[in-house]
N, C-alpha and C positions, 0 to 999 in steps of 0.2 A: 178734764182728766188731771189728776195730780201727778206731777213728774218731778224728777230730780236730775239736775245736769251736773256732771262731773267735769270740772276744768282741770285737765291733766297737763297743764303747761310746764309743770315740774315733775311729771311722772306720778306714780302711785305706788304705795306700799301698804301692807296691812295696817301698820300703826298710824300712818297718815289718814287712811280711810276711817279708822275708828275715831281718831281725833276730830276729823271733820264732822262725823255723825254726832259726836257729843256737842260740838260747837253749834250745830244746827238744831239742837234740842233734844237729842236722845239722852235720857238720864244716865249720868256716870254710875250712879248706884246700881242701875240695872245691869250694866256690864260687869261691875265689881261682883255682884251676887252671882252672875252667870259663871264667871271665872272661878270663884270660890267653890261653887257647886261641882266643878269638874274634878276637884281634889287632885290636882296635878302639881302642887307646890308652886304655883304661879300667882302673882298678884299684879294689880295695875296701879300705876301712879299717874296723876294728872297734874299738869302745870301749865302756866301761861307764858309763852315765849314770843319773841319777835323774830321774824325772818325777813331781813332786808326792809325793816320798817312796817311789816304786816303783822298784826297781832294774831296769834293762832293758838289752838289747843294742842299741847304736846302730850301724847299718851306713851307711856313706857311700860313694857312688859318686863316684870322682874322675876327671874327664876333663880332660886337659891341665892338671893341677895345681889344678883348681877343683872344689870340692865342690858337689853338687846342693843347691838351695835351693827353697823354695816359690815359685811363679811371681810373687806380688806382691813378694816380697823381691828377686827378680831385676829386676823392673821398676823398683822404687824405687832400686836400686843403679845401674841404667842411667840413670835420670832424673837422679840426682845427678851422675853422670860427665859427662852432656851438658848440664849447666848448667840443668836444670829444663825442658828442652824435652819436649813431649808425643810420644807414639808413636801413629801411626795404624795402621789395618788393613794387614797385610802387611809391617810393618817387620821386617827381618831382625835378630834379636838372639839372644843365648844364652838358650835357654829350657830349663826342666827337663822331665822326662818327663811331667808332668801338664799340659802344654800342647803337644801334639804337632803339630797340623795346621799345614801350611805351604803354603797354596794359591798364594800369589803368587810364591814363590821355589823353584820345583821344582828349579832348578839347584843349590840349596844343600840339598836334602832327599833323602830316600830313598823310593822307592815301596814299596808293600806287596810287590810281586813281588821287589824287591831284598832286602828284609828276610827274606822267606821263603826266598830263596836262601841267605842267610847262616845261617839256622837249619838248613837242609838240610845245609850243609857243616860245621856245628859238630861237634866230636868228642864227641858225647853219644849216649845210647841212642835208639833209634827211639821208645820210649814218651815220653821227655822231649821229643823233637822234635815229636811229635804234640801234646803238651800246650802247648808254646810256640806252635806254629802256631795252635791253636785260640784261644789268648788274644789273639794279635796280630790274627787275622781278626775276632774279636769287637770289638776296639778300633777297627779300621779301618772295620768296618760301621757302628758307632755314629757315628764321625766323618763318614762318607759321608752318612748320613741327615741329620745335623744341618746339614751344609753343602751338601746337595743336589747331591752329585757322585757319580759311580760309584765303587765300592770300588777299582777299578783305578787311579783318578785321585787317590786320597788319597796325599799325600806328607807325610812326617814331617821336621820340622826336623832338620838334621844332628846337632846336639848332643842334642836331645831324643830323636832316634831311637836314638842310642848308649845313652843312659841307659835308655830303655825296653827295648831289646834285652837289656841287662845284667840289669835287674830281672826280665824275663819269662823269659829263659833260665835265670837263677838260680833263679827260683821253680819252674820245671819240673824242674830237676835236684834241687833241695832236696826237693820233694814226693816224687819217686821214692825218694830216700834215706830219707825219713821212713817210707815203706812203710805207709801206712794205706789202708783200703779205701773210706772215706767221709769227706767233709768236710761239716760242718754249720756254718751261720753264724747268729749272732744277728741280730736286727734291727739295721740299721746307723745309727749317728749320723752324719749327713752334714754336721753343722755348720749354719751360718746366715750371714746377712748377704750381702755381695756379694764378688766376687773380680774383680780387675783383670787382664786378660790381653790377648793381642794383638788380640782382637776387641772390646775395650772393657770396660766394667763390666757384669758379668753376675751374676745371682742364684746363690746356692749352693743346691743342687748345680749345677755347670756342666752345660750341655746334653748333652755326650757322656756324662758320668757318669750323669745321670738316665736317658738312653736305655739305658745298659748295665744299670741297676738296675730297669728296667721289670719289674713283677711281684714285686719283692722288697720286704719290709717295711722302710721307712726312716723316720727321724724327725729333727727338729732339737732340740738341747738348748740349754743356756745358752751354750756357746761359739759366738761369732759369727765363725767362720773356716771355711775349707774344710777338711773333715776326710777326705773320701773323694776320691781322685784318679781320673781315668779308668783309669790302670793298675791301681790297687787294685780298682776296680769290675770291670774285665775279668777279673782273677784270680778274684774271687768268682763272677762269671758262669759261668766255665768249671769251677771246682773244686767249688763247693758243690752237693750233690745236693738240699739243701733249706735253708730258713731258718726259724728259729723258736726256741723256748725250748731250753735245754740239755737234751740227751737223757740218759736214764738211762745212766750209764757209771761204770766204776771208773777213776778218774784215776790215771795212772802218771807222766806228765811234764807240767810246766807251763813255758811260756816267754813272755817279754815282749819285744816289739820296740818301740823308742822312735821317736816322731815327732820332727820337727825342732824344734818349739816346746815350751816348758815353760810350761804354763798354770797360774795360781794356782787352787787348789781343784779341779783336774781333772787326773787322770793321763793324759797323752797317750801311751798305749801301746796296742798290739794284743796281746791275750793268746791263746795257743793252749794248749789242754789236749788231751792224747793219752791214750787208754785203751781199754778193752774195753767194748762195749755190753752192758747187762744187762737182764734182764726184771725189772721192778719187783716182780712177785709172787714172784720167786725171788731177790731181790737179796742175801739173806743165804746163799744156797745156790749150789752149782755149777749153772749153767743146764743143764736137760735138753733144751732145744730152742733152737737158735740160728737164728732165721729173721728176716731183715730184711724189713719190709713198707714199701713206699713207694707213693705215688700216681703214676701215669704217665698221660700223654695218648697216645692212639692216633689217628694221622691216616691215612686211607686214600683212595686215588684209583684209579679204573679208567682205564687208558690203552689205546687201541686204534689210535691214529694218530700215535704218537711213535716215532722211531728208537731202537733199542736202545742206540746210542751215546750219545744224549742222556739216556736213562734212567740209564745208568751214570754220566754226568756229574752229573745231578741227585742221584743217591744219594750220591755222594762229597761234594757240596756240603752236603747235609743233615747228614751226619756231621760235617763240619768246622764247621758252624754250631751244633752242640750236640746233634744227635740222638743218643739213647742206642743205637739200633739202627735199621737200615734194611734192608728185604729185599723181594724181589719174588716173586710167585706167578703162574704161568700160569693164566689163566682163559678161559672161553668167554663171550663177550658176545652181545648181541642180534644177530639176523640171522646167527648162526653165526660171527661174526668172532672170531678168537683175540685175546686181549688180555693185559695185564699188570696185576696188582694191586700197587700200590706202597704199602707199609706203613711208617710211621715211629713209633717209640717215642720219647717225649721227656719232659722235665720240664714240669710244668704251666706254669711261668713262661715257657717258650720256645714255647708253642703258637702265639701270634699271629705271631711272627717266622718260624717254620718254615712255617706255613700260607701266609704271604705269599710266601715263597721258592718254595714248591711251585706256587702260582698263576703266579708270574712266570716260572719256568724250564720248566714243563711245559705240555702242551696241555689239561690238565683244565679242565672247566667247573664241577666240584663236588668238594668234599672232605668226607668224613665224619669226625667226631671223636667220641671217647668217653673217659671217664675210667675207668681200671681200677686195680686193686691188683696190684703185682708182689711176689711172695714170692721171696726169694733166701736161700740158705743163707749163714750166716756163713762167713767164710773167713780163712785165714792163709797165710803162705808159709814154706817151708823152702828152704834152698839146698843143692844137691849139687855136688860138684866133679868134673867129667868130665876126661878127658885133654885136652880142648880148651878148657876154661874152665868158669866157674860157670853153673849153670842154676837158676832159681827154680822150685819146685814149688808150684802153687796147690792148696790143700787145702780141701775143703768139709766143714763140720761139721754133723752132724745128731744130735740127742739126745745131745749131749756126746761123740760119737764121730766120728773122721775117716771120712767115708763116701765121698768122691770125691777124686780127685787127678789132676793132669795137669801136664806140663811147660809152662812159659810159652812160647808159640809164638815170640814175638819174640826171646827169648834163644836158642832153638834155631836160628831162622833166621839170626841174626847169626853164631853160631858156624859153621853150615854154610857160609855165604858166606865167612867169613874163612879157614877151614881147608880149603875144597873137599871137604867131607865130605857124604854124602847126608843130607838133612834127617831122613829117617826113622830113620837110624842114631843121630843125635844124640838124638832124642826117645826112642828105645828104650833107649839107654844111660842117659839121665837118669832114666827111670822105673825101670830095673833098680836103679840106685844108691839111689834113694829107698826101694824095697821092701826092699832088703837092709838099709838103715838101720832101717826101720820094724820089721822082724822080727828084728833083732839078728844 
């Protein structure tokens, strides 16, 4: 299995993540073209910098000729420009992506629905759109909880929203290009001290960041600055299947993304390593069995008084909010009533949040939960070129042998829609080309 490990010893932000992706091999031109196609007045600049002796890629998001900066730097700059006057709650000013919420100035901000519309219209793949949607929904849900508003009422400051859209859409497209099956994250150094933002002086980590990292291992080190931003936390929340020590892997690529500051005696970088997972007992040999084992939480609820339309809506919400899989089963309940068993598979750290959503959105009075192990075959991708375009083939590996293979549905669906070709024809042709290639 191809995996990526995020070393968050100096935290994570959106621009650090994009810089690390570029340093590990994602083409900068791909991200440039993606951002240009959003038509939001933003551009990207790439440079090579050193952070305490470590060479790293530094990515800057430039909006109206101004580079993104940490929020306290923006506030200090504004403070100087206005002759030392303070800024109260709701003051409208240029804020970076790690200070999104704009409750008092909705006219100057973008709602979540507006941002999701921008993502839906972006010229990127469906898979990248789904990843970007999940990250933004996670970010908005955290902001909504912290500020005690509905998710639909969350508005993002105009400039901060553009920066966040660039970071998040870029992250989704970059992750797709990196083509790994699993992201694992180290415990995150969130920094320390306090941070000055539009809502006053707050302890690090900021409230939305802490909400996003609920259930993740975090700590504070010697650096007394904000090291994890809400955008960075939302990226980890959605991408990382687990957090913990570095897994056993054969490292193939290493990339470093630079943070804005250069601290003495501390390398302010995010490191990504990419490689193949290995079995420690066979680390010197070719693995004979490639099985990925992870712990999952199973949530179940019996429903006999809820409209099928609402069940469909709840299922979609659970997937958007981080559910690994959601499915329904027809069951017969007491007194002979037909009902629906709604089952959710999720990461353990998402259990409480998804359980709360299920209570809130459905009619259930009780939810069963249990921890199980999920065994999944290691997998890789190969690409075949059909007459209509490229299709990825997902290949399952068992005992060192390709045992299962199937065309990626989203690739086939996109091609079928673009070329007005039956979906089954695209899938059959992609599979035929792969088998021809496999058998010479």
